KEDREN-308694 format. One line per field, with one value per residue (C-alpha): residue in one letter; x, y, z. Coordinates in Angstrom, 2 decimals. Layout:
<nodes>
resn [a, ...] $
xx [X, ...] $
yy [Y, ...] $
zz [Z, ...] $
</nodes>
This chain:
<nodes>
resn [m, g, l, q, f, e, y, d, k, d, k, f, y, e, a, l, i, q, s, a, e, d, y, i, y, v, c, d, l, r, t, n, i, t, r, l, p, n, s, l, v, y, d, f, n, l, t, g, k, y, i, y, d, f, s, n, v, w, l, e, k, i, h, p, d, e, r, g, i, y, l, e, s, l, e, d, i, i, i, g, v, t, d, d, h, n, l, d, y, r, a, l, n, r, e, n, e, w, v, w, v, r, c, r, g, h, i, i, r, d, h, n, n, r, p, e, l, f, a, g, i, i, t, n, i, g, k, k, n, k, v, d, i, t, t, g, l, l, n, k, f, e, f, e, n, q, i, n, y, f, l, h, t, k, e, k, f, s, v, i, v, i, n, i, d, n, f, k, n, i, n, y, l, y, d, r, e, f, g, d, s, v, l, r, i, t, g, q, y, l, q, n, s, l, p, s, e, m, e, v, y, r, l, d, s, d, e, f, g, i, i, t, k, i, m, d, n, e, q, i, k, q, l, y, y, n, l, k, k, h, f, t, s, q, h, e, y, r, g, k, k, y, h, s, p, l, s, a, g, c, y, i, y, n, p, g, i, p, e, d, y, q, t, i, l, k, k, a, h, k, a, l, d, y, a, k, s, n, g, k, n, k, i, t, f, y, e, s, t, i, s, k, n, k, t, r, e, l, e, l, l, e, l, l, h, e, s, v, n, n, n, y, d, n, f, e, l, h, c, q, p, q, v, f, a, n, n, g, k, l, k, g, a, e, a, l, l, r, w, k, c, d, k, y, g, v, i, a, p, y, e, f, i, p, l, l, e, k, s, n, l, i, i, p, v, g, k, w, v, f, t, q, a, v, r, n, c, a, k, c, i, e, y, f, p, n, f, k, m, s, i, n, v, s, y, i, q, l, l, d, s, t, f, v, d, f, i, k, s, t, i, e, e, e, n, i, c, f, s, n, i, i, i, e, l, t, e, s, r, f, v, s, d, k, d, l, l, k, s, t, f, a, s, i, r, n, l, g, m, d, i, a, m, d, d, f, g, t, g, y, s, s, l, e, i, l, k, e, v, p, a, d, i, v, k, i, d, r, a, f, v, r, n, i, m, k, s, s, f, d, k, t, f, i, k, f, i, v, e, l, c, h, d, v, g, i, k, v, c, l, e, g, i, e, h, k, e, e, m, e, i, v, s, p, m, n, l, d, f, i, q, g, y, l, f, g, k, p, q, h, t, d, i, f, f, q, n, y, l, l, k, q] $
xx [187.69, 188.34, 191.50, 191.36, 192.94, 193.20, 194.54, 194.84, 193.41, 195.07, 198.54, 197.13, 196.75, 200.07, 201.82, 199.46, 200.78, 203.90, 204.63, 202.81, 204.08, 200.07, 198.27, 195.76, 192.76, 190.14, 186.52, 183.81, 181.02, 179.25, 180.95, 182.30, 186.10, 188.69, 191.82, 194.63, 198.41, 200.80, 202.34, 199.69, 198.89, 202.61, 202.43, 199.05, 199.05, 196.49, 195.66, 196.30, 195.55, 192.21, 189.59, 186.15, 184.11, 187.58, 185.72, 184.23, 188.15, 189.47, 187.38, 188.64, 192.56, 190.68, 190.97, 187.88, 187.63, 187.24, 185.28, 182.32, 183.07, 184.23, 180.53, 179.25, 180.89, 180.09, 176.25, 176.37, 177.30, 175.45, 172.41, 173.02, 174.31, 177.21, 179.55, 182.61, 184.59, 187.10, 188.56, 191.64, 191.79, 194.46, 195.06, 196.94, 199.70, 201.67, 204.17, 200.52, 201.33, 198.55, 199.33, 197.53, 196.02, 193.92, 191.59, 189.90, 187.70, 184.79, 181.99, 181.10, 177.64, 176.32, 173.19, 170.55, 172.21, 173.28, 177.06, 179.19, 182.98, 184.73, 188.29, 190.30, 193.32, 194.58, 197.95, 199.71, 200.54, 202.70, 204.74, 204.64, 205.56, 207.29, 209.42, 207.76, 208.86, 209.22, 211.54, 213.24, 211.72, 209.56, 205.97, 202.91, 202.23, 205.31, 205.10, 201.41, 203.38, 206.06, 203.77, 201.09, 204.60, 205.50, 202.16, 202.04, 204.94, 203.90, 207.27, 207.61, 207.89, 207.25, 206.22, 207.31, 205.56, 207.38, 205.48, 207.41, 206.33, 204.45, 205.77, 202.43, 204.50, 207.37, 205.49, 203.55, 206.51, 208.23, 206.59, 205.36, 208.49, 210.57, 208.16, 209.19, 212.90, 212.65, 210.86, 213.62, 216.05, 214.92, 213.69, 217.10, 218.41, 216.44, 217.58, 220.77, 221.09, 219.14, 220.70, 221.53, 218.91, 215.77, 213.77, 212.03, 208.97, 207.45, 203.56, 201.25, 201.91, 205.23, 204.69, 207.56, 206.77, 209.79, 209.79, 211.80, 212.52, 213.43, 210.35, 212.41, 211.11, 214.92, 216.41, 213.08, 213.57, 217.22, 216.82, 214.37, 216.51, 219.80, 217.72, 215.80, 219.11, 219.66, 216.37, 216.11, 218.32, 217.57, 218.96, 219.54, 218.87, 219.58, 219.98, 216.69, 216.70, 213.99, 213.11, 212.12, 211.62, 210.07, 206.96, 206.95, 204.79, 205.09, 203.21, 204.88, 203.09, 202.48, 202.17, 199.81, 197.32, 195.42, 195.19, 195.68, 197.28, 194.91, 194.78, 198.52, 199.25, 195.84, 198.02, 200.77, 199.18, 197.40, 200.58, 202.13, 199.03, 199.51, 203.21, 202.11, 199.15, 201.41, 204.38, 205.33, 209.51, 208.53, 207.85, 205.27, 204.74, 201.14, 198.69, 195.49, 195.12, 195.86, 192.78, 191.04, 191.89, 191.54, 187.79, 187.45, 188.98, 186.40, 183.60, 184.00, 184.47, 181.09, 179.38, 181.61, 179.55, 176.69, 176.98, 177.51, 175.07, 172.85, 173.31, 176.46, 175.01, 177.08, 179.47, 179.87, 181.98, 184.26, 186.06, 189.14, 190.30, 193.53, 194.43, 196.88, 200.29, 201.26, 197.80, 195.77, 192.75, 190.40, 192.13, 189.77, 189.54, 190.58, 187.50, 187.82, 186.14, 184.64, 182.40, 180.64, 179.17, 176.39, 178.75, 182.41, 181.30, 183.41, 186.00, 189.84, 190.26, 193.50, 191.65, 188.94, 190.22, 193.21, 190.18, 187.89, 191.24, 192.08, 188.12, 187.92, 184.75, 187.52, 185.87, 182.25, 182.83, 185.71, 182.78, 180.76, 183.46, 184.44, 180.69, 179.61, 182.82, 182.29, 179.22, 180.24, 182.96, 179.98, 178.48, 181.11, 182.13, 179.02, 180.12, 183.60, 184.90, 187.87, 187.21, 190.02, 188.76, 190.78, 189.83, 192.21, 192.17, 193.18, 195.82, 193.58, 190.79, 193.57, 194.20, 190.18, 190.90, 187.20, 187.98, 189.25, 186.22, 184.07, 185.69, 185.51, 181.59, 181.16, 182.92, 181.00, 177.59, 177.99, 179.17, 182.16, 185.92, 188.45, 190.84, 188.41, 189.27, 192.58, 193.73, 195.50, 197.45, 199.93, 204.16, 204.44, 202.60, 204.14, 206.96, 205.67, 203.40, 205.21, 205.78, 202.17, 200.19, 202.23, 199.46, 196.38, 198.35, 198.62, 195.21, 194.63, 196.89, 195.45, 191.87, 193.03, 193.60, 196.30, 197.94, 199.05, 201.82, 199.85, 202.26, 205.30, 208.51, 206.83, 207.64, 210.61, 211.26, 214.38, 215.20, 214.23, 211.19, 210.69, 212.88, 210.18, 206.77, 203.92, 203.29, 201.88, 201.64, 203.71, 202.33, 204.65, 203.17, 202.51, 205.35, 207.51, 205.73, 204.95, 208.39, 209.55, 209.88, 212.93, 213.69, 215.98, 216.33, 212.66, 213.01, 216.05, 213.55, 210.54, 212.66, 214.98, 212.02, 209.95, 213.28, 213.96, 210.00, 209.75, 212.63, 210.88, 207.61, 205.93, 204.17, 204.18, 201.31, 202.08, 199.72, 199.44, 200.09, 198.12, 199.67, 200.30, 204.11, 204.32, 202.84, 205.54, 208.39, 207.11, 205.98, 209.04, 209.49, 207.77, 205.11, 202.18, 199.71, 198.77, 196.46, 195.72, 193.61, 194.61, 192.90, 190.13, 189.23, 187.78, 183.89, 180.81, 180.38, 177.00, 178.89, 182.16, 179.91, 178.17, 181.30, 183.61, 181.71, 179.10, 181.07, 183.16] $
yy [-0.09, 2.94, 4.40, 4.90, 7.36, 7.34, 9.42, 10.40, 13.88, 14.23, 13.19, 15.48, 18.41, 18.33, 17.89, 21.17, 23.13, 22.51, 23.29, 26.52, 30.04, 30.68, 29.99, 26.95, 25.88, 23.92, 24.14, 21.38, 23.46, 20.15, 20.40, 24.57, 22.66, 24.46, 23.01, 25.44, 25.45, 25.77, 28.62, 30.98, 29.71, 31.09, 33.77, 35.16, 34.11, 31.14, 29.06, 25.82, 24.04, 23.05, 25.59, 25.44, 28.98, 29.84, 32.85, 34.42, 34.17, 35.10, 38.45, 39.18, 39.59, 41.48, 45.59, 46.98, 49.22, 46.22, 43.64, 45.11, 44.08, 40.73, 40.02, 40.96, 38.40, 35.08, 36.52, 36.46, 32.83, 31.71, 32.46, 31.61, 34.58, 33.41, 30.19, 32.45, 34.45, 37.23, 39.77, 41.83, 43.63, 43.90, 41.26, 41.64, 39.42, 37.84, 41.29, 43.35, 44.86, 45.38, 43.32, 43.13, 39.86, 38.43, 35.95, 33.25, 30.82, 28.83, 26.92, 23.02, 22.06, 18.42, 16.67, 18.55, 22.00, 22.08, 23.85, 20.94, 21.90, 25.27, 25.63, 28.57, 30.82, 33.53, 35.96, 37.98, 40.75, 42.02, 39.29, 38.70, 42.40, 44.73, 45.89, 47.78, 46.47, 49.87, 51.27, 48.56, 50.78, 49.42, 49.34, 51.54, 48.03, 48.30, 51.99, 51.22, 48.80, 50.52, 53.25, 50.97, 49.31, 53.01, 53.45, 49.97, 50.82, 54.71, 55.95, 59.36, 59.65, 62.26, 61.38, 63.00, 62.70, 63.69, 64.54, 65.05, 68.39, 68.24, 64.52, 64.07, 66.52, 64.25, 61.65, 63.71, 64.80, 61.65, 58.06, 56.37, 53.51, 56.96, 58.24, 54.53, 55.04, 58.80, 57.46, 54.48, 56.54, 59.61, 57.02, 55.40, 58.85, 60.21, 56.65, 56.65, 60.62, 59.80, 58.56, 54.89, 54.40, 56.11, 53.99, 55.65, 53.99, 54.12, 55.14, 55.82, 57.08, 59.75, 59.98, 58.32, 58.20, 58.73, 57.70, 59.25, 59.36, 63.19, 65.57, 69.01, 71.32, 72.91, 69.19, 68.19, 71.29, 70.58, 67.25, 67.98, 71.33, 68.53, 66.93, 70.01, 71.25, 68.05, 68.07, 71.93, 71.70, 70.06, 65.81, 63.95, 60.08, 58.25, 61.35, 63.34, 66.25, 66.16, 68.64, 67.18, 69.05, 68.09, 69.33, 68.13, 67.77, 66.61, 65.33, 64.92, 62.76, 63.00, 59.66, 61.54, 61.64, 58.65, 58.67, 56.18, 55.71, 56.66, 60.08, 60.42, 60.06, 62.14, 64.88, 64.80, 64.85, 68.05, 69.43, 68.07, 69.64, 72.83, 73.17, 72.04, 74.94, 77.62, 77.54, 74.00, 73.48, 73.52, 71.63, 72.36, 71.22, 70.31, 72.37, 72.79, 75.87, 74.23, 72.05, 74.84, 77.21, 73.75, 73.50, 77.29, 76.66, 73.82, 76.07, 78.37, 76.00, 74.87, 78.44, 79.32, 76.29, 77.71, 81.24, 80.31, 77.48, 80.43, 83.13, 84.34, 85.46, 87.66, 88.27, 91.64, 93.58, 96.27, 99.17, 101.15, 104.29, 104.23, 107.99, 109.65, 110.17, 113.34, 115.28, 112.93, 112.77, 109.41, 106.94, 103.97, 101.21, 97.88, 95.48, 93.83, 90.90, 90.96, 88.28, 87.85, 85.14, 85.18, 83.49, 84.88, 88.47, 89.75, 87.57, 88.45, 88.52, 86.81, 83.98, 82.91, 83.44, 80.95, 78.62, 79.27, 78.51, 75.04, 73.80, 74.76, 77.37, 80.40, 79.11, 80.08, 82.80, 84.34, 83.96, 85.91, 88.82, 89.43, 89.78, 92.13, 94.17, 94.24, 95.61, 97.78, 99.23, 99.44, 101.86, 103.92, 103.93, 105.95, 109.13, 108.26, 106.66, 106.31, 104.35, 101.17, 98.06, 96.48, 92.48, 90.16, 87.18, 83.30, 81.16, 78.66, 80.76, 81.14, 76.65, 76.39, 76.41, 78.10, 81.12, 83.35, 82.58, 83.63, 86.66, 87.70, 86.84, 89.10, 92.14, 91.58, 91.61, 94.51, 96.10, 97.94, 98.16, 95.14, 98.19, 99.26, 96.00, 95.02, 91.60, 91.34, 88.75, 88.48, 88.47, 84.82, 83.22, 85.21, 83.07, 80.00, 79.27, 81.95, 78.78, 77.52, 80.58, 81.89, 81.19, 82.23, 85.90, 85.92, 85.57, 88.25, 90.99, 89.91, 91.01, 94.42, 93.94, 94.69, 92.51, 93.87, 92.57, 92.50, 92.37, 93.16, 92.89, 90.73, 87.28, 86.51, 89.88, 89.74, 91.67, 88.54, 88.74, 91.94, 90.78, 87.81, 87.95, 89.74, 92.22, 96.12, 97.12, 96.53, 97.30, 98.01, 96.42, 99.03, 97.39, 99.31, 102.45, 101.52, 102.68, 104.85, 107.93, 106.76, 103.82, 104.50, 101.46, 101.84, 105.00, 103.86, 100.16, 101.90, 104.92, 102.01, 99.88, 102.75, 103.85, 100.18, 99.89, 102.71, 101.58, 98.18, 99.98, 98.74, 101.51, 101.49, 101.45, 101.93, 101.18, 101.89, 105.63, 106.94, 110.31, 113.45, 113.43, 109.64, 111.21, 114.47, 111.74, 109.48, 112.68, 113.25, 109.17, 109.73, 107.00, 106.61, 105.90, 105.84, 103.23, 103.97, 105.20, 109.23, 108.75, 106.81, 103.43, 100.30, 100.61, 99.26, 99.52, 101.61, 103.86, 104.15, 105.03, 107.92, 109.63, 109.27, 108.99, 111.88, 113.75, 113.78] $
zz [34.15, 33.75, 35.69, 39.39, 41.76, 45.56, 47.82, 51.37, 51.89, 55.06, 53.23, 50.50, 52.16, 54.11, 50.52, 49.79, 52.73, 52.59, 48.92, 48.74, 49.90, 50.61, 53.75, 52.51, 55.07, 55.04, 56.95, 57.29, 57.59, 59.19, 62.38, 62.07, 62.40, 60.24, 59.83, 59.12, 58.13, 60.90, 59.23, 59.49, 63.46, 63.99, 61.53, 62.86, 67.13, 66.25, 69.47, 66.99, 63.42, 64.48, 65.39, 65.79, 64.24, 62.45, 60.68, 64.32, 65.59, 62.22, 62.73, 65.59, 63.91, 61.01, 61.39, 62.50, 59.39, 57.22, 59.53, 57.82, 54.11, 55.76, 57.46, 54.09, 52.66, 54.65, 54.26, 51.07, 51.45, 53.98, 52.33, 49.02, 47.18, 45.81, 46.73, 46.59, 48.80, 47.14, 50.00, 50.23, 53.78, 56.63, 59.73, 62.96, 62.42, 65.52, 65.73, 66.41, 62.63, 60.87, 57.03, 53.66, 52.98, 49.96, 50.82, 48.61, 48.93, 47.72, 49.17, 48.29, 48.77, 48.94, 47.08, 49.11, 48.70, 51.65, 52.31, 53.41, 52.59, 52.30, 51.45, 50.87, 50.38, 52.83, 50.48, 53.14, 50.15, 52.74, 53.18, 49.44, 48.01, 49.78, 46.60, 44.47, 41.01, 39.17, 41.72, 43.69, 46.93, 49.93, 48.84, 50.11, 52.25, 54.01, 54.99, 56.24, 58.44, 59.78, 60.48, 62.54, 64.08, 65.51, 66.70, 68.19, 69.97, 70.67, 69.78, 67.73, 64.35, 61.43, 58.19, 54.90, 51.62, 48.81, 44.80, 42.11, 40.22, 36.85, 36.65, 34.20, 31.72, 31.91, 30.68, 28.26, 26.38, 26.11, 27.02, 30.43, 30.05, 30.20, 33.53, 35.25, 34.76, 36.28, 39.06, 39.54, 39.46, 41.85, 44.33, 44.33, 44.75, 47.51, 48.92, 48.60, 50.09, 53.22, 56.55, 56.57, 59.34, 56.81, 54.04, 51.05, 50.08, 46.44, 47.59, 44.57, 40.77, 41.74, 45.26, 47.84, 51.71, 53.84, 58.08, 60.13, 63.97, 63.87, 65.57, 65.10, 62.07, 61.09, 60.84, 58.25, 56.76, 56.04, 54.94, 52.27, 51.13, 50.54, 48.33, 46.90, 45.65, 43.32, 41.79, 41.25, 38.33, 35.27, 34.59, 31.53, 31.17, 27.66, 25.47, 27.21, 29.02, 31.89, 34.97, 38.18, 41.45, 44.37, 46.42, 50.13, 53.16, 56.46, 59.70, 62.99, 64.64, 68.87, 70.80, 73.15, 70.27, 69.37, 65.65, 62.95, 59.71, 57.59, 59.63, 59.78, 56.09, 55.36, 57.09, 55.39, 51.87, 53.16, 53.97, 50.50, 48.62, 50.50, 49.24, 46.07, 45.49, 47.13, 44.67, 44.95, 44.83, 48.86, 52.17, 54.12, 57.76, 58.03, 61.04, 61.83, 59.47, 56.53, 56.79, 57.67, 54.69, 52.46, 53.75, 52.89, 49.25, 48.84, 50.32, 47.73, 44.93, 45.36, 46.35, 42.62, 40.51, 42.15, 41.23, 37.73, 37.13, 38.58, 35.70, 37.05, 40.28, 42.49, 39.78, 39.15, 36.35, 37.43, 35.64, 36.96, 34.22, 32.32, 31.37, 29.09, 31.22, 29.65, 30.07, 32.62, 30.19, 29.84, 27.61, 28.62, 31.46, 32.82, 33.36, 36.68, 37.64, 41.56, 42.84, 46.84, 48.28, 51.40, 54.07, 53.69, 52.00, 49.68, 47.96, 46.84, 42.96, 44.04, 45.75, 43.77, 40.33, 40.98, 41.95, 38.57, 36.75, 38.68, 38.01, 34.35, 35.08, 34.40, 30.81, 31.07, 33.54, 31.27, 28.68, 30.22, 31.80, 28.26, 26.81, 29.63, 28.73, 25.20, 26.41, 28.09, 25.96, 22.93, 25.70, 26.24, 22.86, 21.97, 24.28, 23.68, 20.41, 20.95, 24.29, 24.72, 27.22, 28.21, 29.29, 31.12, 29.93, 31.78, 29.59, 30.20, 28.00, 25.32, 25.27, 23.48, 20.02, 19.60, 21.73, 19.20, 16.90, 20.23, 21.04, 17.25, 17.13, 20.29, 19.00, 16.03, 17.42, 19.40, 15.72, 17.29, 16.37, 17.14, 18.11, 21.46, 22.88, 24.49, 25.83, 28.97, 30.00, 32.66, 32.48, 33.62, 30.86, 28.33, 29.45, 30.57, 26.91, 24.87, 21.91, 22.72, 22.38, 19.91, 16.62, 19.22, 19.91, 16.09, 15.68, 18.23, 16.85, 13.02, 13.91, 15.00, 18.79, 20.98, 23.52, 27.14, 29.58, 32.76, 36.10, 34.56, 36.06, 39.33, 37.18, 35.09, 33.37, 31.09, 27.85, 26.24, 26.76, 25.51, 21.94, 21.35, 22.26, 21.15, 23.22, 22.17, 25.81, 29.06, 32.31, 34.81, 38.20, 41.33, 43.31, 41.50, 42.27, 46.08, 47.53, 44.91, 47.02, 48.61, 46.15, 43.33, 41.86, 41.41, 39.52, 37.54, 36.50, 35.34, 33.17, 31.96, 30.77, 29.26, 27.10, 25.81, 25.51, 23.25, 20.81, 19.86, 19.44, 22.91, 24.46, 28.27, 31.19, 34.92, 37.42, 40.97, 41.63, 43.94, 45.53, 43.37, 44.91, 43.09, 39.38, 39.40, 39.75, 36.74, 35.05, 32.88, 32.96, 28.71, 30.55, 27.75, 30.48, 33.85, 35.90, 39.56, 42.72, 41.97, 38.76, 40.19, 41.65, 40.44, 40.10, 39.15, 35.68, 35.79, 38.43, 35.87, 33.49, 34.70, 36.99, 33.71, 30.40, 31.20, 32.01, 28.76] $
</nodes>
């Protein structure tokens, strides 16, 4: 005789619910009556532990945004697609807070395949997992719960979302374990530095959230600046140094405007994105114009893709003459990319070029620019053999391992000398990426091309730059010409840079000369080249060719 095991199902159920932190429930599908644990009844303010048609009663507790997926899951069970129920959604508890729950269940059928019993477990994620295990801070579910509580009580509050700038560099330089340590150190410093009534929450990745009842912009700015002072400087942990400046976005909620958690968080994120895309290491407050700017940016990006896909339609290459400073005769030109679209018209380079770089469209567009510029240079050389074409190159292009081979083959295909081409790169990239780009610069110079440092003086100018970087030409930014008629500093700066560069074999081009009076001031400074409206504005390459080359 085999072993037999008998038990009282009611006592068995009571033993289960007493020993489990989760909510265990059983539904008799023949009567549609569900038995619930007292803890679920209390925590979610239900009418009792026996409820008829519980699925519809519970539906009223589920967040409206997630009721659809809940009903779809029930429908799949009813029609026999599956015997299992497996969902995460938000439910309203007795404190009128939306909390995340995880609902798991399985259906038992009788010998005729009719539904007989459904047993399941509901896990209160917000209750069980309040703390982020990496940082020890309250997690994103608690962040959402707190915001929903304030929304329910119609209190005024502000949401600040903070992000570590370039956090991926820390993980890349060291490893993810070290990155987690940085997150923990950052989170704990934030928590310890804030007033005691404020909490810091770990959201996703390297992002933190703060909820405060402060509604004044200046007070919030001061709160951020107090944190910024600490994080702007370099830190060290276990002998490894790292830099972790913070960007922040803030949205100030007004109870007079009906909004939900997702809308509020989205607006705070838009403010954060704006701060990060406009210099980083700053705080930005949400305004409706930010949404408009973001919409414009996304539309422009789509239109740029369209232009590239349509054989670079709406892109044009313009040229601005560069002349010898001592006699005003033509030395060459700088190739300048221009773009327009039907919706917004002509778009300024300072707006569309960063979008090209951000989307990596700069790779194909940069090759198109280089090819067109080299072809135009070949055409100019027929009339003016010593013509030099300066071509702007994005640092992203230089990071492409095939780019040097591309420029080599392009120049060879047009059968011109490499010395007729000058590669231009902005000064800030010389500084930030000088080690990374060193070998690429060497390859370019070995081919016989000069390298020009553009926008000199606007970024991180120092004697160290002129000492270390392989620049053949320094182009002083037009900002130092704008007030040269009355600024002794600008005059002195230009003279100093010219003398210093000449001492180390670097030539100097001054940009932005527009008037004869400005030219008279800089003439004695022994500059090599001049570029400015006085000698010619940027023009379409065909017009440039007619106005300058045919007259040589």
